[in-house]
N, C-alpha and C positions, 0 to 999 in steps of 0.2 A: 504494500500500500504506500502511496505517496502522501505527504502532508497535504491536507485538503480533501482527502477521501476518495481519490481516484486510484485505480489500479495501474501498476507500471508494467509495460510490456516492451520487448525489444523488437524493432522492425528488422527485416532481413538486411537492410542497408546500414544498420548500426545505429539508427536514430532511436531515442527513447520515446515511447508513445504513452501518454497519460490517457487512460481509458475510463471514462465516467461510467459507473454502473458495474464495473468488473472488479473481482477480488482475486487474490492469489489462488492458483490451481483451477481457475475457470478456463474453459475454452469458449470464446465468444465470437460472434460476428459483430463487427463494429464499423461505423462510418466515420471517416476522417472529417474533422470540422476545422482544423487549423494545421498547417504544415510549415515548419520552419527548417532552417538548415540542419540543426542538430536535434530537434525534437518535434513532436507533433501531438495533437489532441484528437481524441476520438470519442464517439458516443456508442455505447453498447446498443445494438438493435436486436440481438437474439443471443441467448445462452445456449450453446450447443452441448457442452458437457459441464455440468455445474461442479463447482468446488465442494468438497465434503463439508465445508464450513457455511455453505449457503443454505438458507431456509426461506420459506415463503415470507414475504414482507409482513411484518406485524403491525405496521402503521397504515391505516387506510389513506390518510392525507398524503403520505410519502408515495404510496402506490399510485395516487392520482396525480403526482408530479410536484407536490410541495417540497420545499427544501428543508423540511424539519428533521426527519429521521432518516438520514442518508445511509445509516448502517443497520436499518431494521431488517435487512435481508441477510444479515450475518449473525451466526449464533453468538451468544453473550460472551462465552469464554474466549472465542477467537477474536472478538472485538478488542478485548483488553490486550491480547498479545500483539495484535496489529498496531495498536496505539503505542505500545512499548517499543516496537520496532521503529515506528516513525520517530519517536523521541530520541532513540539512540542514534538514528541516522542524522537527525538535526544536530545533536551534540557532537558527533564525530566530524560533521562537515564544518561547523562554525566555531564551537567554543573550546576546542582542545588546545587552542593557542594560549601562550603565556603560562602554561602549567596549571590552568584553573581547574582541570579535572584530574591532576596527578594523584591526589589523595583519595580519589573515589574509585571504587570497583563498579564499573558500569554494569557488569553482569549481575551484580547483587542489588541493583536498584529495585526497590519494592514497588509493585503495581497493585492497587486495590480498586475495586468497583463498588461505588456506593449503591446501597439498596434502598428502594426497589428500582428495577430497571425500566419499568413503565409506571405511569402515574406518579412521577417524581417532581414535576415542575409546579411550583407554587405561584408563578407569575409568567405572563406571556404577552407579547405584543402581536396584534393582529392587524392585517390590512382590511380595508373596506372597499368593495368593488363599486362600479358605477350604478349598480342596482341597490346598493345599501347592504349587501350581504358581507358578513365578516368571515375571515378565514386566514390560514397560513399563506405566505407568499410562495410563488413558484421558485424553484431553484434558480439562482443567478438572474432573478427578474423581480420587478415590482408588481407583476400580475398576481392577483389573489385567487387562490384555490378555495372557493367557497363551498359550503354545504357538506364538507368532509372533515371529520374530527381527527385530530392528532392524538397519539397515545401518550405523549409526554405529560400533559397537564394532570394534576391530581384529580381523582374522581369528582365529578360534579362542577368543576371549575368553569366549563364552557357550556353548561346546560342553558338552553334558551338563547345562546349567543351564536353558536355554530351548529348547523345541521337543520333537521326538519323543525318547522314551526319556530325558527329563530327570529329574533327581533330584527328590525331594519335600523341602520345607522347612517350617519352622514356620508354620502359617497365621497371617496377619496381621502377620508380621515384615517386615523390609526387609533386602535383601542389598546388600552392597557388593562388587563384583567388579572387580579391577584387575590389570593386568599391568605389571611394572616394567621398568627398563632392562636387567636381567639376563634378561628373558624369563620370570620366575617369576610364575605366576598366584596371586592371593590372593583368597579368598572368605571373608567374615565375615558373620555375622548380627547385626543390630541391631534395636532397636525401631523401629517406623514413626515417621517424623518428623512433627511438626506442620507445617502449611503455612508456608513461609518460614523454617523452622528446620533446623539441622543436628543430627544425632544422632551423637556421637562415641564413645559407650560401646559396646564390642564385647561382645555377649552370648555368641557362640560363634565360634571360629576353625574354619572348615570345611576350608580348604585354604591351604597356605602357612605360613611361619614366624611370621606375625603382624606383621612389619615389612617394608616394601618399600624398595627402593633406586632412586632417580632421580638423574640427572646433569644438571648445567648448567655450561657453561663449565669442564669438567674437574673439578668437585667432586661428590662423592657426598652425597646427602641421604637420611637414613634416618628413616622415620616410619611410624605405623600406617596401614592402608588407609583409615581414616575421616578422616584429616587432609586438608585441601584441597591439591590439586595441579591445575594446568591440565589440562583434558580432552584437548585436541588434542595429539597426540604431537609436533608441531612448535612449539607455542605457547611453552613456556618459553624456548627459544633465540631465537625470533623477537622476543618482548617484550624479552628481555635485550639483544639487539643494538640495538634502538631506544633503550633506556635508556642504554647505553654511548655511543652516538653522539650523541644529543641532550643527554645530561647532561654531556658532556665540556667542560671549560673551566678557566679559572684562577679559583679561589675564594679569597675573603678568609679564610673559615673552612672548613677541610676536614672538615666534619661532615655526615653524611647521616642523614635520618630515613626509615626504611623502614616506613611505616604500613600496617597490614593485611598484614604481611610474611609470614605463614604460617611455613614452615620456613626462610625466608631465601633463597629462590631468586634474588632480585634483588640480594642483597648483593655477589656478585662483580662484576656490571656497575656497580653504584653505586660500589664501591671503585675500579674502573678509571676511571670518569668523574671521580672526585674526585682521582685521583692518590694514593690512600691516605687515611688519616684514619679517624676513628671513625664507625661505623655504628650507629645506635640503631634496633633492629628491634622492632616492636610487633605483637602479635596476641593476641586473646582466647582462642584455641584452646589448651587444654592439650595436645591431641594433637600440635600443631605445635611448641609451645615447650618441652616438657618435656625434650627430648634435646639435648645439645650436638652441633652439626653440624661436619663436617670443615672447613667454610669458616672456622670460628673459629681454626683453626691458621694460616691465611694472612692473614686480615683482622682488624682491630680491631673486633669486633662485640660489642655488649651487647644481650641479649635481654630484653624486658619482656613479662610475661604480663598482659594486661588490655585493656579497651576503649580504643580510641584517644583518645576524648574524656576519659577519666579519667587516662590515662598521659602525655599530651602535655606537661603541665606539668612533668614530671620529667626531660625529655630535655635533653641538652646543647644549648645555644643560643649564638649564632644558628646555624641550620643553613645550610650552603651549598646543599645539594640536598635536596629533599623528594620522595620517590616515594610515591604512595598508590594502592592497588589495592583499593578498598572493594568490598563485596558489592553485589548488585543494588540495594539500597535507597540506595546512594550514601553519601558521607561525611557530608552534612548540614551545616547552618549552624554548629553549635557547633564541629565539627572544622575546617571551612573557616576560620572566624574565628580559631581558635587557631593554625593554620598561618600565616595571613597576618600576625597580630600578632607572630609570631616573625621576620618579615622575611627569609625565605629568598631567596637570589639566584636560584634556579631551582626550579620545581615541575614534576614530571612526573605527570600524572593518567592512570591506566589505568581506563577505565570499561566495564562490561559491560551497561549499560542506557542508551540514548541520552537518555531523559527525565531521569533523576537525574543523569547526567553533565552535561547542559546546565544543570541547576539548580545543580550545584556550580560550574560555570564562571561562572555569573552571580554567585554568591557571591564568588568570587575577584575578579571584576571590580569588585564593590562595594568591595573593599578595595584597589583600585589595581593589580591584575594584569591582563595581557593575554596572549592566546594568540599564540605565535610560530609554532608548527608543529602539524600535526595529521595523523593517519593512521588510517584505518579498516582494521581487520584482521578479515577474516571467518574466525574460528577455529571457527565452528559451521556448517559447510556443511549445506545441506538443512534448516536451521531458520531462524526469523526472528531469532535472536540474533546478535550480533557484538560485537567489542571496539573501542574507540576510545582512542587515546593522544594526549595533547596536552602540549606544553611551554609553561609560562607564566613570564613575568618581570614584575617591577614596571615601571610606566611613570611 
């Protein structure tokens, strides 16, 4: 498998062909869609001999062409192994420079899959077509696949919103649908987002009080449905447990930087790891940072609204522990450099894209840091996406 969910095949002329819809050990008939000098792309048109890892698609929306569950035709155990291979390929290609992986046994990197593998998503963004019908978007398109329900959302989340007898919504809008820790469903209408951008402004509240409640490590977090929160219902606690365990230690300076911190879900585990001390939490999202959270009553936390690259110079230093959970584009060279120059004793990087994660690790390696531990967490079952957590220390 290639990063991005396509199968990799070799053409007779030596070119690499990325085949959408194909998986290892398949024999398929495919149509070329793009041909370059060294590589090509193709679309599977028929599976002639199926891989032993292939199953009937478990997601009706994906089977109808939606881009939601692009791994739903692969058995669960094989999905996890394919993701592990993708991660190791990205690490080998990009981040082995500067000795950043010298202390890590790549063959021993743990890979775990969060349960359940269907009915796990507590929040979803839907498109609305020209007739007012809501649904998932078609793969690599803004088109809406309406009337067919995805198997990712928790049971009941999309009742009356997608499928038979569903409500009508504003054509061309986008819906955010979420269920919170109290079991309350929230439905808000926003403008359609540009590719790679989040829209936080709520145009209309259609259901729910307009603010939801989530809980991590005994603390309530209250925020609008449009603010970021981990999608898998087990992910916030799972990531927090790793941060608390890997971050624990004796620190010369008990200061933590929580970069891309959202509403502060990692603050409790960071405070525990540091044994108390100041937490500097940074996020660009006004929806996430505008409200004082309950965790501020128990932890010494200061919230900064702004881009990490712009705010990092204002934070208390030197930090003992830095936790960063950037978006899919990664932290980037400027933020990585700023973190490294602050000389933290320990860095925990949470990455949701293996290519940009590997690039960030290479950047830390350039500044004298090395990975000590790493774990792959499949928090997006039946999709090609996954999370990776690594802890780095100066060498």
